[in-house]
PDBQT receptor file of N, H, CA, C and O in Angstrom, charges set to zero:
ATOM      1  N   UNK A   1       0.844  -1.168   0.000  1.00  0.00    +0.000 N 
ATOM      2  CA  UNK A   1       0.000   0.000   0.000  1.00  0.00    +0.000 C 
ATOM      3  C   UNK A   1       0.890   1.232   0.000  1.00  0.00    +0.000 C 
ATOM      4  O   UNK A   1       1.997   1.208   0.537  1.00  0.00    +0.000 OA
ATOM      5  N   UNK A   2       0.408   2.291  -0.596  1.00  0.00    +0.000 N 
ATOM      6  H   UNK A   2      -0.491   2.309  -1.032  1.00  0.00    +0.000 HD
ATOM      7  CA  UNK A   2       1.134   3.553  -0.647  1.00  0.00    +0.000 C 
ATOM      8  C   UNK A   2       0.414   4.597   0.190  1.00  0.00    +0.000 C 
ATOM      9  O   UNK A   2      -0.815   4.652   0.229  1.00  0.00    +0.000 OA
ATOM     10  N   UNK A   3       1.205   5.420   0.855  1.00  0.00    +0.000 N 
ATOM     11  H   UNK A   3       2.203   5.375   0.824  1.00  0.00    +0.000 HD
ATOM     12  CA  UNK A   3       0.658   6.486   1.693  1.00  0.00    +0.000 C 
ATOM     13  C   UNK A   3       1.300   7.810   1.302  1.00  0.00    +0.000 C 
ATOM     14  O   UNK A   3       2.469   7.859   0.920  1.00  0.00    +0.000 OA
ATOM     15  N   UNK A   4       0.529   8.868   1.401  1.00  0.00    +0.000 N 
ATOM     16  H   UNK A   4      -0.421   8.827   1.711  1.00  0.00    +0.000 HD
ATOM     17  CA  UNK A   4       1.033  10.223   1.223  1.00  0.00    +0.000 C 
ATOM     18  C   UNK A   4       0.645  11.008   2.467  1.00  0.00    +0.000 C 
ATOM     19  O   UNK A   4      -0.537  11.148   2.779  1.00  0.00    +0.000 OA
ATOM     20  N   UNK A   5       1.646  11.517   3.175  1.00  0.00    +0.000 N 
ATOM     21  H   UNK A   5       2.606  11.403   2.922  1.00  0.00    +0.000 HD
ATOM     22  CA  UNK A   5       1.409  12.306   4.384  1.00  0.00    +0.000 C 
ATOM     23  C   UNK A   5       1.718  13.761   4.025  1.00  0.00    +0.000 C 
ATOM     24  O   UNK A   5       2.840  14.088   3.640  1.00  0.00    +0.000 OA
ATOM     25  N   UNK A   6       0.725  14.616   4.153  1.00  0.00    +0.000 N 
ATOM     26  H   UNK A   6      -0.186  14.350   4.466  1.00  0.00    +0.000 HD
ATOM     27  CA  UNK A   6       0.890  16.036   3.835  1.00  0.00    +0.000 C 
ATOM     28  C   UNK A   6       0.915  16.816   5.140  1.00  0.00    +0.000 C 
ATOM     29  O   UNK A   6      -0.010  16.730   5.948  1.00  0.00    +0.000 OA
ATOM     30  N   UNK A   7       1.980  17.574   5.335  1.00  0.00    +0.000 N 
ATOM     31  H   UNK A   7       2.732  17.644   4.679  1.00  0.00    +0.000 HD
ATOM     32  CA  UNK A   7       2.134  18.365   6.564  1.00  0.00    +0.000 C 
ATOM     33  C   UNK A   7       2.196  19.841   6.202  1.00  0.00    +0.000 C 
ATOM     34  O   UNK A   7       2.896  20.238   5.271  1.00  0.00    +0.000 OA
ATOM     35  N   UNK A   8       1.450  20.649   6.956  1.00  0.00    +0.000 N 
ATOM     36  H   UNK A   8       0.881  20.326   7.712  1.00  0.00    +0.000 HD
ATOM     37  CA  UNK A   8       1.404  22.085   6.707  1.00  0.00    +0.000 C 
ATOM     38  C   UNK A   8       1.372  22.853   8.022  1.00  0.00    +0.000 C 
ATOM     39  O   UNK A   8       0.666  23.854   8.144  1.00  0.00    +0.000 OA
ATOM     40  N   UNK A   9       2.120  22.396   8.984  1.00  0.00    +0.000 N 
ATOM     41  H   UNK A   9       2.693  21.583   8.885  1.00  0.00    +0.000 HD
ATOM     42  CA  UNK A   9       2.209  23.053  10.290  1.00  0.00    +0.000 C 
ATOM     43  C   UNK A   9       3.680  23.364  10.572  1.00  0.00    +0.000 C 
ATOM     44  O   UNK A   9       4.556  22.648  10.086  1.00  0.00    +0.000 OA
ATOM     45  N   UNK A  10       3.971  24.404  11.337  1.00  0.00    +0.000 N 
ATOM     46  H   UNK A  10       3.259  24.985  11.732  1.00  0.00    +0.000 HD
ATOM     47  CA  UNK A  10       5.362  24.696  11.665  1.00  0.00    +0.000 C 
ATOM     48  C   UNK A  10       5.950  23.584  12.532  1.00  0.00    +0.000 C 
ATOM     49  O   UNK A  10       5.214  22.915  13.256  1.00  0.00    +0.000 OA
ATOM     50  N   UNK A  11       7.273  23.378  12.466  1.00  0.00    +0.000 N 
ATOM     51  H   UNK A  11       7.871  23.922  11.877  1.00  0.00    +0.000 HD
ATOM     52  CA  UNK A  11       7.894  22.304  13.238  1.00  0.00    +0.000 C 
ATOM     53  C   UNK A  11       7.858  22.556  14.749  1.00  0.00    +0.000 C 
ATOM     54  O   UNK A  11       7.961  21.613  15.534  1.00  0.00    +0.000 OA
ATOM     55  N   UNK A  12       7.715  23.796  15.153  1.00  0.00    +0.000 N 
ATOM     56  H   UNK A  12       7.631  24.562  14.515  1.00  0.00    +0.000 HD
ATOM     57  CA  UNK A  12       7.675  24.115  16.575  1.00  0.00    +0.000 C 
ATOM     58  C   UNK A  12       6.373  24.817  16.921  1.00  0.00    +0.000 C 
ATOM     59  O   UNK A  12       5.759  25.454  16.065  1.00  0.00    +0.000 OA
ATOM     60  N   UNK A  13       5.952  24.703  18.170  1.00  0.00    +0.000 N 
ATOM     61  H   UNK A  13       6.451  24.185  18.865  1.00  0.00    +0.000 HD
ATOM     62  CA  UNK A  13       4.728  25.355  18.612  1.00  0.00    +0.000 C 
ATOM     63  C   UNK A  13       3.525  24.442  18.575  1.00  0.00    +0.000 C 
ATOM     64  O   UNK A  13       2.494  24.752  19.172  1.00  0.00    +0.000 OA
ATOM     65  N   UNK A  14       3.636  23.335  17.893  1.00  0.00    +0.000 N 
ATOM     66  H   UNK A  14       4.474  23.083  17.408  1.00  0.00    +0.000 HD
ATOM     67  CA  UNK A  14       2.556  22.369  17.788  1.00  0.00    +0.000 C 
ATOM     68  C   UNK A  14       3.195  20.993  17.615  1.00  0.00    +0.000 C 
ATOM     69  O   UNK A  14       4.298  20.888  17.078  1.00  0.00    +0.000 OA
ATOM     70  N   UNK A  15       2.534  19.972  18.051  1.00  0.00    +0.000 N 
ATOM     71  H   UNK A  15       1.638  20.058  18.488  1.00  0.00    +0.000 HD
ATOM     72  CA  UNK A  15       3.087  18.623  17.905  1.00  0.00    +0.000 C 
ATOM     73  C   UNK A  15       2.586  17.934  16.641  1.00  0.00    +0.000 C 
ATOM     74  O   UNK A  15       2.914  16.772  16.401  1.00  0.00    +0.000 OA
ATOM     75  N   UNK A  16       1.802  18.628  15.836  1.00  0.00    +0.000 N 
ATOM     76  H   UNK A  16       1.535  19.572  16.031  1.00  0.00    +0.000 HD
ATOM     77  CA  UNK A  16       1.220  17.994  14.649  1.00  0.00    +0.000 C 
ATOM     78  C   UNK A  16       2.276  17.535  13.656  1.00  0.00    +0.000 C 
ATOM     79  O   UNK A  16       2.185  16.428  13.127  1.00  0.00    +0.000 OA
ATOM     80  N   UNK A  17       3.273  18.367  13.396  1.00  0.00    +0.000 N 
ATOM     81  H   UNK A  17       3.347  19.267  13.826  1.00  0.00    +0.000 HD
ATOM     82  CA  UNK A  17       4.320  17.977  12.446  1.00  0.00    +0.000 C 
ATOM     83  C   UNK A  17       5.091  16.779  12.971  1.00  0.00    +0.000 C 
ATOM     84  O   UNK A  17       5.329  15.824  12.231  1.00  0.00    +0.000 OA
ATOM     85  N   UNK A  18       5.481  16.815  14.228  1.00  0.00    +0.000 N 
ATOM     86  H   UNK A  18       5.287  17.590  14.829  1.00  0.00    +0.000 HD
ATOM     87  CA  UNK A  18       6.220  15.703  14.832  1.00  0.00    +0.000 C 
ATOM     88  C   UNK A  18       5.392  14.422  14.791  1.00  0.00    +0.000 C 
ATOM     89  O   UNK A  18       5.911  13.360  14.449  1.00  0.00    +0.000 OA
ATOM     90  N   UNK A  19       4.109  14.513  15.136  1.00  0.00    +0.000 N 
ATOM     91  H   UNK A  19       3.686  15.375  15.414  1.00  0.00    +0.000 HD
ATOM     92  CA  UNK A  19       3.238  13.337  15.110  1.00  0.00    +0.000 C 
ATOM     93  C   UNK A  19       3.064  12.802  13.694  1.00  0.00    +0.000 C 
ATOM     94  O   UNK A  19       3.028  11.588  13.491  1.00  0.00    +0.000 OA
ATOM     95  N   UNK A  20       2.957  13.685  12.724  1.00  0.00    +0.000 N 
ATOM     96  H   UNK A  20       2.986  14.671  12.888  1.00  0.00    +0.000 HD
ATOM     97  CA  UNK A  20       2.842  13.257  11.334  1.00  0.00    +0.000 C 
ATOM     98  C   UNK A  20       4.082  12.528  10.847  1.00  0.00    +0.000 C 
ATOM     99  O   UNK A  20       3.982  11.529  10.135  1.00  0.00    +0.000 OA
ATOM    100  N   UNK A  21       5.257  13.030  11.232  1.00  0.00    +0.000 N 
ATOM    101  H   UNK A  21       5.338  13.842  11.810  1.00  0.00    +0.000 HD
ATOM    102  CA  UNK A  21       6.508  12.373  10.849  1.00  0.00    +0.000 C 
ATOM    103  C   UNK A  21       6.652  11.028  11.549  1.00  0.00    +0.000 C 
ATOM    104  O   UNK A  21       7.129  10.063  10.952  1.00  0.00    +0.000 OA
ATOM    105  N   UNK A  22       6.245  10.962  12.804  1.00  0.00    +0.000 N 
ATOM    106  H   UNK A  22       5.857  11.746  13.289  1.00  0.00    +0.000 HD
ATOM    107  CA  UNK A  22       6.295   9.681  13.534  1.00  0.00    +0.000 C 
ATOM    108  C   UNK A  22       5.342   8.659  12.912  1.00  0.00    +0.000 C 
ATOM    109  O   UNK A  22       5.682   7.481  12.805  1.00  0.00    +0.000 OA
ATOM    110  N   UNK A  23       4.166   9.099  12.507  1.00  0.00    +0.000 N 
ATOM    111  H   UNK A  23       3.890  10.056  12.594  1.00  0.00    +0.000 HD
ATOM    112  CA  UNK A  23       3.211   8.209  11.861  1.00  0.00    +0.000 C 
ATOM    113  C   UNK A  23       3.772   7.681  10.546  1.00  0.00    +0.000 C 
ATOM    114  O   UNK A  23       3.675   6.486  10.266  1.00  0.00    +0.000 OA
ATOM    115  N   UNK A  24       4.350   8.554   9.747  1.00  0.00    +0.000 N 
ATOM    116  H   UNK A  24       4.428   9.524   9.975  1.00  0.00    +0.000 HD
ATOM    117  CA  UNK A  24       4.933   8.137   8.466  1.00  0.00    +0.000 C 
ATOM    118  C   UNK A  24       6.060   7.134   8.684  1.00  0.00    +0.000 C 
ATOM    119  O   UNK A  24       6.159   6.139   7.966  1.00  0.00    +0.000 OA
ATOM    120  N   UNK A  25       6.902   7.395   9.669  1.00  0.00    +0.000 N 
ATOM    121  H   UNK A  25       6.821   8.203  10.252  1.00  0.00    +0.000 HD
ATOM    122  CA  UNK A  25       8.004   6.484   9.986  1.00  0.00    +0.000 C 
ATOM    123  C   UNK A  25       7.474   5.126  10.437  1.00  0.00    +0.000 C 
ATOM    124  O   UNK A  25       7.993   4.088  10.027  1.00  0.00    +0.000 OA
ATOM    125  N   UNK A  26       6.459   5.132  11.266  1.00  0.00    +0.000 N 
ATOM    126  H   UNK A  26       6.037   5.976  11.599  1.00  0.00    +0.000 HD
ATOM    127  CA  UNK A  26       5.867   3.895  11.764  1.00  0.00    +0.000 C 
ATOM    128  C   UNK A  26       5.231   3.087  10.633  1.00  0.00    +0.000 C 
ATOM    129  O   UNK A  26       5.381   1.866  10.591  1.00  0.00    +0.000 OA
ATOM    130  N   UNK A  27       4.529   3.745   9.725  1.00  0.00    +0.000 N 
ATOM    131  H   UNK A  27       4.408   4.737   9.759  1.00  0.00    +0.000 HD
ATOM    132  CA  UNK A  27       3.916   3.053   8.595  1.00  0.00    +0.000 C 
ATOM    133  C   UNK A  27       4.970   2.414   7.699  1.00  0.00    +0.000 C 
ATOM    134  O   UNK A  27       4.795   1.294   7.219  1.00  0.00    +0.000 OA
ATOM    135  N   UNK A  28       6.054   3.132   7.481  1.00  0.00    +0.000 N 
ATOM    136  H   UNK A  28       6.195   4.042   7.871  1.00  0.00    +0.000 HD
ATOM    137  CA  UNK A  28       7.111   2.616   6.611  1.00  0.00    +0.000 C 
ATOM    138  C   UNK A  28       7.816   1.412   7.236  1.00  0.00    +0.000 C 
ATOM    139  O   UNK A  28       8.183   0.472   6.530  1.00  0.00    +0.000 OA
ATOM    140  N   UNK A  29       8.001   1.438   8.529  1.00  0.00    +0.000 N 
ATOM    141  H   UNK A  29       7.703   2.201   9.102  1.00  0.00    +0.000 HD
ATOM    142  CA  UNK A  29       8.713   0.353   9.193  1.00  0.00    +0.000 C 
ATOM    143  C   UNK A  29       7.847  -0.871   9.450  1.00  0.00    +0.000 C 
ATOM    144  O   UNK A  29       8.346  -1.996   9.410  1.00  0.00    +0.000 OA
ATOM    145  N   UNK A  30       6.573  -0.674   9.711  1.00  0.00    +0.000 N 
ATOM    146  H   UNK A  30       6.168   0.239   9.744  1.00  0.00    +0.000 HD
ATOM    147  CA  UNK A  30       5.724  -1.794  10.117  1.00  0.00    +0.000 C 
ATOM    148  C   UNK A  30       5.465  -2.785   8.989  1.00  0.00    +0.000 C 
ATOM    149  O   UNK A  30       5.572  -3.993   9.200  1.00  0.00    +0.000 OA
ATOM    150  N   UNK A  31       5.133  -2.312   7.828  1.00  0.00    +0.000 N 
ATOM    151  H   UNK A  31       5.046  -1.331   7.657  1.00  0.00    +0.000 HD
ATOM    152  CA  UNK A  31       4.786  -3.206   6.731  1.00  0.00    +0.000 C 
ATOM    153  C   UNK A  31       5.704  -3.066   5.527  1.00  0.00    +0.000 C 
ATOM    154  O   UNK A  31       5.558  -3.801   4.551  1.00  0.00    +0.000 OA
ATOM    155  N   UNK A  32       6.626  -2.152   5.580  1.00  0.00    +0.000 N 
ATOM    156  H   UNK A  32       6.745  -1.554   6.373  1.00  0.00    +0.000 HD
ATOM    157  CA  UNK A  32       7.474  -1.913   4.427  1.00  0.00    +0.000 C 
ATOM    158  C   UNK A  32       6.734  -1.227   3.293  1.00  0.00    +0.000 C 
ATOM    159  O   UNK A  32       7.146  -1.310   2.137  1.00  0.00    +0.000 OA
ATOM    160  N   UNK A  33       5.633  -0.545   3.624  1.00  0.00    +0.000 N 
ATOM    161  H   UNK A  33       5.298  -0.478   4.563  1.00  0.00    +0.000 HD
ATOM    162  CA  UNK A  33       4.840   0.147   2.617  1.00  0.00    +0.000 C 
ATOM    163  C   UNK A  33       5.574   1.388   2.125  1.00  0.00    +0.000 C 
ATOM    164  O   UNK A  33       6.491   1.887   2.776  1.00  0.00    +0.000 OA
ATOM    165  N   UNK A  34       5.154   1.869   0.973  1.00  0.00    +0.000 N 
ATOM    166  H   UNK A  34       4.409   1.463   0.444  1.00  0.00    +0.000 HD
ATOM    167  CA  UNK A  34       5.729   3.092   0.431  1.00  0.00    +0.000 C 
ATOM    168  C   UNK A  34       5.073   4.290   1.102  1.00  0.00    +0.000 C 
ATOM    169  O   UNK A  34       3.850   4.423   1.093  1.00  0.00    +0.000 OA
ATOM    170  N   UNK A  35       5.890   5.159   1.680  1.00  0.00    +0.000 N 
ATOM    171  H   UNK A  35       6.884   5.052   1.687  1.00  0.00    +0.000 HD
ATOM    172  CA  UNK A  35       5.388   6.351   2.359  1.00  0.00    +0.000 C 
ATOM    173  C   UNK A  35       6.101   7.561   1.779  1.00  0.00    +0.000 C 
ATOM    174  O   UNK A  35       7.330   7.610   1.733  1.00  0.00    +0.000 OA
ATOM    175  N   UNK A  36       5.325   8.525   1.341  1.00  0.00    +0.000 N 
ATOM    176  H   UNK A  36       4.326   8.485   1.379  1.00  0.00    +0.000 HD
ATOM    177  CA  UNK A  36       5.870   9.791   0.850  1.00  0.00    +0.000 C 
ATOM    178  C   UNK A  36       5.363  10.900   1.750  1.00  0.00    +0.000 C 
ATOM    179  O   UNK A  36       4.230  10.871   2.231  1.00  0.00    +0.000 OA
ATOM    180  N   UNK A  37       6.227  11.875   1.966  1.00  0.00    +0.000 N 
ATOM    181  H   UNK A  37       7.147  11.899   1.576  1.00  0.00    +0.000 HD
ATOM    182  CA  UNK A  37       5.863  13.010   2.804  1.00  0.00    +0.000 C 
ATOM    183  C   UNK A  37       5.940  14.276   1.964  1.00  0.00    +0.000 C 
ATOM    184  O   UNK A  37       6.921  14.504   1.257  1.00  0.00    +0.000 OA
ATOM    185  N   UNK A  38       4.922  15.078   2.045  1.00  0.00    +0.000 N 
ATOM    186  H   UNK A  38       4.125  14.893   2.620  1.00  0.00    +0.000 HD
ATOM    187  CA  UNK A  38       4.882  16.348   1.332  1.00  0.00    +0.000 C 
ATOM    188  C   UNK A  38       4.806  17.447   2.380  1.00  0.00    +0.000 C 
ATOM    189  O   UNK A  38       3.811  17.573   3.093  1.00  0.00    +0.000 OA
ATOM    190  N   UNK A  39       5.866  18.239   2.465  1.00  0.00    +0.000 N 
ATOM    191  H   UNK A  39       6.675  18.137   1.885  1.00  0.00    +0.000 HD
ATOM    192  CA  UNK A  39       5.928  19.334   3.426  1.00  0.00    +0.000 C 
ATOM    193  C   UNK A  39       5.643  20.634   2.693  1.00  0.00    +0.000 C 
ATOM    194  O   UNK A  39       6.289  20.954   1.695  1.00  0.00    +0.000 OA
ATOM    195  N   UNK A  40       4.676  21.374   3.197  1.00  0.00    +0.000 N 
ATOM    196  H   UNK A  40       4.152  21.114   4.008  1.00  0.00    +0.000 HD
ATOM    197  CA  UNK A  40       4.350  22.656   2.569  1.00  0.00    +0.000 C 
ATOM    198  C   UNK A  40       4.273  23.750   3.622  1.00  0.00    +0.000 C 
ATOM    199  O   UNK A  40       4.025  23.488   4.800  1.00  0.00    +0.000 OA
ATOM    200  N   UNK A  41       4.485  24.953   3.185  1.00  0.00    +0.000 N 
ATOM    201  H   UNK A  41       4.686  25.166   2.229  1.00  0.00    +0.000 HD
ATOM    202  CA  UNK A  41       4.435  26.089   4.107  1.00  0.00    +0.000 C 
ATOM    203  C   UNK A  41       5.534  25.993   5.159  1.00  0.00    +0.000 C 
ATOM    204  O   UNK A  41       6.683  25.687   4.843  1.00  0.00    +0.000 OA
ATOM    205  N   UNK A  42       5.176  26.252   6.397  1.00  0.00    +0.000 N 
ATOM    206  H   UNK A  42       4.242  26.501   6.654  1.00  0.00    +0.000 HD
ATOM    207  CA  UNK A  42       6.141  26.251   7.497  1.00  0.00    +0.000 C 
ATOM    208  C   UNK A  42       6.697  24.871   7.806  1.00  0.00    +0.000 C 
ATOM    209  O   UNK A  42       7.748  24.769   8.438  1.00  0.00    +0.000 OA
ATOM    210  N   UNK A  43       6.031  23.810   7.384  1.00  0.00    +0.000 N 
ATOM    211  H   UNK A  43       5.177  23.892   6.871  1.00  0.00    +0.000 HD
ATOM    212  CA  UNK A  43       6.501  22.457   7.677  1.00  0.00    +0.000 C 
ATOM    213  C   UNK A  43       7.832  22.155   6.996  1.00  0.00    +0.000 C 
ATOM    214  O   UNK A  43       8.536  21.234   7.411  1.00  0.00    +0.000 OA
ATOM    215  N   UNK A  44       8.188  22.909   5.962  1.00  0.00    +0.000 N 
ATOM    216  H   UNK A  44       7.616  23.656   5.625  1.00  0.00    +0.000 HD
ATOM    217  CA  UNK A  44       9.438  22.681   5.244  1.00  0.00    +0.000 C 
ATOM    218  C   UNK A  44      10.637  22.850   6.191  1.00  0.00    +0.000 C 
ATOM    219  O   UNK A  44      11.669  22.206   6.001  1.00  0.00    +0.000 OA
ATOM    220  N   UNK A  45      10.506  23.694   7.185  1.00  0.00    +0.000 N 
ATOM    221  H   UNK A  45       9.668  24.217   7.338  1.00  0.00    +0.000 HD
ATOM    222  CA  UNK A  45      11.597  23.908   8.137  1.00  0.00    +0.000 C 
ATOM    223  C   UNK A  45      11.895  22.650   8.948  1.00  0.00    +0.000 C 
ATOM    224  O   UNK A  45      12.969  22.549   9.540  1.00  0.00    +0.000 OA
ATOM    225  N   UNK A  46      10.982  21.699   8.989  1.00  0.00    +0.000 N 
ATOM    226  H   UNK A  46      10.109  21.780   8.508  1.00  0.00    +0.000 HD
ATOM    227  CA  UNK A  46      11.218  20.448   9.712  1.00  0.00    +0.000 C 
ATOM    228  C   UNK A  46      12.245  19.573   9.004  1.00  0.00    +0.000 C 
ATOM    229  O   UNK A  46      12.788  18.648   9.608  1.00  0.00    +0.000 OA
ATOM    230  N   UNK A  47      12.519  19.852   7.731  1.00  0.00    +0.000 N 
ATOM    231  H   UNK A  47      12.079  20.604   7.240  1.00  0.00    +0.000 HD
ATOM    232  CA  UNK A  47      13.484  19.061   6.968  1.00  0.00    +0.000 C 
ATOM    233  C   UNK A  47      14.913  19.566   7.119  1.00  0.00    +0.000 C 
ATOM    234  O   UNK A  47      15.839  18.958   6.582  1.00  0.00    +0.000 OA
ATOM    235  N   UNK A  48      15.105  20.660   7.836  1.00  0.00    +0.000 N 
ATOM    236  H   UNK A  48      14.353  21.153   8.272  1.00  0.00    +0.000 HD
ATOM    237  CA  UNK A  48      16.448  21.195   8.041  1.00  0.00    +0.000 C 
ATOM    238  C   UNK A  48      17.238  20.259   8.948  1.00  0.00    +0.000 C 
ATOM    239  O   UNK A  48      16.730  19.814   9.977  1.00  0.00    +0.000 OA
ATOM    240  N   UNK A  49      18.458  19.965   8.576  1.00  0.00    +0.000 N 
ATOM    241  H   UNK A  49      18.871  20.327   7.740  1.00  0.00    +0.000 HD
ATOM    242  CA  UNK A  49      19.312  19.083   9.378  1.00  0.00    +0.000 C 
ATOM    243  C   UNK A  49      19.518  19.653  10.778  1.00  0.00    +0.000 C 
ATOM    244  O   UNK A  49      19.597  20.867  10.963  1.00  0.00    +0.000 OA
ATOM    245  N   UNK A  50      19.602  18.766  11.747  1.00  0.00    +0.000 N 
ATOM    246  H   UNK A  50      19.537  17.780  11.596  1.00  0.00    +0.000 HD
ATOM    247  CA  UNK A  50      19.874  19.177  13.118  1.00  0.00    +0.000 C 
ATOM    248  C   UNK A  50      18.633  19.494  13.934  1.00  0.00    +0.000 C 
ATOM    249  O   UNK A  50      18.751  20.043  15.029  1.00  0.00    +0.000 OA
ATOM    250  N   UNK A  51      17.451  19.167  13.437  1.00  0.00    +0.000 N 
ATOM    251  H   UNK A  51      17.355  18.721  12.547  1.00  0.00    +0.000 HD
ATOM    252  CA  UNK A  51      16.232  19.398  14.212  1.00  0.00    +0.000 C 
ATOM    253  C   UNK A  51      16.242  18.491  15.438  1.00  0.00    +0.000 C 
ATOM    254  O   UNK A  51      16.725  17.360  15.374  1.00  0.00    +0.000 OA
ATOM    255  N   UNK A  52      15.725  18.973  16.523  1.00  0.00    +0.000 N 
ATOM    256  H   UNK A  52      15.333  19.891  16.575  1.00  0.00    +0.000 HD
ATOM    257  CA  UNK A  52      15.656  18.162  17.730  1.00  0.00    +0.000 C 
ATOM    258  C   UNK A  52      14.208  18.049  18.176  1.00  0.00    +0.000 C 
ATOM    259  O   UNK A  52      13.365  18.876  17.830  1.00  0.00    +0.000 OA
ATOM    260  N   UNK A  53      13.939  17.006  18.954  1.00  0.00    +0.000 N 
ATOM    261  H   UNK A  53      14.624  16.334  19.235  1.00  0.00    +0.000 HD
ATOM    262  CA  UNK A  53      12.586  16.801  19.474  1.00  0.00    +0.000 C 
ATOM    263  C   UNK A  53      12.290  17.845  20.517  1.00  0.00    +0.000 C 
ATOM    264  O   UNK A  53      13.194  18.338  21.192  1.00  0.00    +0.000 OA
ATOM    265  N   UNK A  54      11.046  18.178  20.646  1.00  0.00    +0.000 N 
ATOM    266  H   UNK A  54      10.312  17.777  20.097  1.00  0.00    +0.000 HD
ATOM    267  CA  UNK A  54      10.619  19.178  21.639  1.00  0.00    +0.000 C 
ATOM    268  C   UNK A  54      10.521  18.504  22.986  1.00  0.00    +0.000 C 
ATOM    269  O   UNK A  54      10.179  19.150  23.976  1.00  0.00    +0.000 OA
TER     270      UNK A  54
């Protein structure tokens, strides 16, 4: 199965982006399914190297 996770929340100030990334990671690891992530708006900052968990 293929999944597309679309995130449009800033990486800080809300846990939605973190939860979305954790969900995508879990889906990819559990069944080996194809998971794509689309970051738009402020969520793009979550892809910057060196991000840390809140």
